[in-house]
C-alpha positions as CSV (number, residue, x, y, z in Angstrom):
1,M,-18.7,20.7,6.8
2,Q,-16.4,22.5,8.9
3,N,-18.1,21.5,12.2
4,A,-18.3,18.1,11.0
5,A,-14.5,17.8,10.4
6,H,-13.7,19.4,13.8
7,A,-16.3,16.6,15.4
8,L,-14.6,13.8,13.5
9,T,-11.0,15.0,14.4
10,Q,-12.3,14.8,18.0
11,Q,-13.7,11.3,17.6
12,F,-10.4,10.3,16.3
13,L,-8.3,11.7,18.5
14,A,-10.3,10.2,21.4
15,W,-10.3,6.8,19.6
16,V,-6.3,7.2,19.3
17,E,-5.9,8.0,23.0
18,E,-8.5,5.1,24.2
19,A,-6.4,2.3,23.7
20,P,-2.7,1.6,21.8
21,R,-3.6,1.5,17.8
22,S,-1.3,-0.3,15.3
23,Y,-0.9,1.1,11.9
24,A,-3.4,-1.6,10.9
25,D,-6.0,-0.2,12.9
26,A,-5.6,3.3,11.7
27,E,-6.1,2.1,8.4
28,A,-9.1,0.8,9.3
29,W,-10.5,4.0,10.7
30,R,-9.6,5.9,7.5
31,R,-11.2,3.4,5.2
32,S,-14.2,3.8,7.2
33,C,-14.4,7.6,6.1
34,P,-12.8,7.4,2.7
35,H,-14.3,10.6,1.5
36,L,-12.8,12.7,4.6
37,S,-9.4,13.4,5.3
38,I,-9.7,13.4,8.8
39,W,-6.4,10.8,9.2
40,E,-4.3,12.1,6.8
41,D,-5.0,16.0,8.2
42,A,-4.1,15.0,12.1
43,I,-0.9,13.3,10.7
44,S,0.0,16.6,8.5
45,D,-1.5,18.9,11.4
46,G,1.0,17.3,13.9
47,L,-2.1,15.9,16.0
48,V,-0.4,12.1,15.9
49,R,2.5,10.3,15.0
50,F,3.5,6.5,14.3
51,Q,6.1,5.2,16.6
52,N,8.0,2.9,14.6
53,G,8.1,-0.7,15.6
54,S,9.7,-4.0,13.7
55,G,6.7,-4.1,11.2
56,M,3.4,-2.6,10.3
57,Q,1.5,-4.4,13.0
58,Q,4.2,-3.2,15.8
59,S,3.9,0.3,14.6
60,R,1.7,2.2,16.9
61,L,-0.2,5.7,16.3
62,L,-0.1,7.9,19.3
63,L,-1.3,11.7,20.2
64,T,1.5,14.3,20.2
65,Q,1.3,17.2,22.8
66,R,-0.6,19.3,20.0
67,G,-3.2,16.5,19.9
68,R,-3.6,16.1,23.2
69,A,-4.0,19.8,23.7
70,W,-6.5,19.7,20.6
71,L,-8.6,17.1,22.6
72,D,-8.6,18.4,26.0
73,R,-9.6,21.8,24.3
74,G,-12.6,19.9,22.8
């Protein structure tokens, strides 16, 4: 399970880096894998963060430096 979680974390971080993502986009990704906590773990581990906008649709999910390092490490 550890390898699967690592692979999904890599996939999630690559998805975040690929294009601007809203809170709603991130929620949709999370709902596609409801039994895994990849999304929540990435936030709590400091790999991604939200940049607040004027509403949930304007909030953006961004990679942190730590998240970029994780992704580069592959």
